[in-house]
N, C-alpha and C positions, 0 to 999 in steps of 0.2 A: 885795607878797606877804610873808607871814610866813616866817621862817627855821625850819627843822626840824632836829631832831637826827639823823634818819635819813630818807632818801628813801622814798617809797611808789611804788606802781605807777600812780598817777594820771597821771603825766607820763613820757614816754619819756626825756627828757634833763633833767639837773639840773646846776646850778652848785655846785661844792664849794669852799668857802674853808677853808684849813687852814694850819697852821704845822707843818712837819715837825720842825723843831728848836724848842725853847722860845723862843729869842731870835732865830730866823730870820725872814725876811720872809714875809708872808702870800702864799699862792699861790691862784689861782683856776683850777680845772680843770673842763672839761666832762666829766660822767660819766653812765653808765647803771647801772641796777640789774640784776644777773645773779642767777639762782637756780640753785644747784648742790646737788642732793640735799637740798632743803628748807632750805638755808641761803642767806641773801641776802648778796651781795657788791657792792661798788661797783667799777665798772670804768671807768677813764679812757677817753675816746673815742680811738680809733686806738692803743690800747695793749693788750697781752696780759696785763697784771697785773691781778689782782682783789684787793681789800682787804676784810677782814672788819670788822665793827662795832667790835671791840676796838682795832684799829689806828686807825680813824677817830676813836674816842674819845680815844686818846692824842694824836692830832694836834689835838684840839679842833675837829673839822670841823663846819661849818655848811652846810646845803644850802638852795638856793632853786630853785624850778622854772624851767625854761627855757620861756618862753611860746611862742615860735615855733621851728620846726625850724631848727637852725643848719647843717644839711647842704645843700650845694649840689646840686641835682638838675637835670641838663641837660634841656632841653625835648625 
């Protein structure tokens, strides 16, 4: 799958790879896309923080779609 600069609504879950500090280690986080008042935000899974596009750009974030659901659902 190709990497994207910003996730779309095609998939529910996305993998975000970013560096919060310029010389820091790369982090990979499972995220979803949230829409608040017409603005899209990235929200890490099981976290209450939402990040706008400007912050993700400063982190040089790259996104890849998560093909299968990573959520464990009991039978």
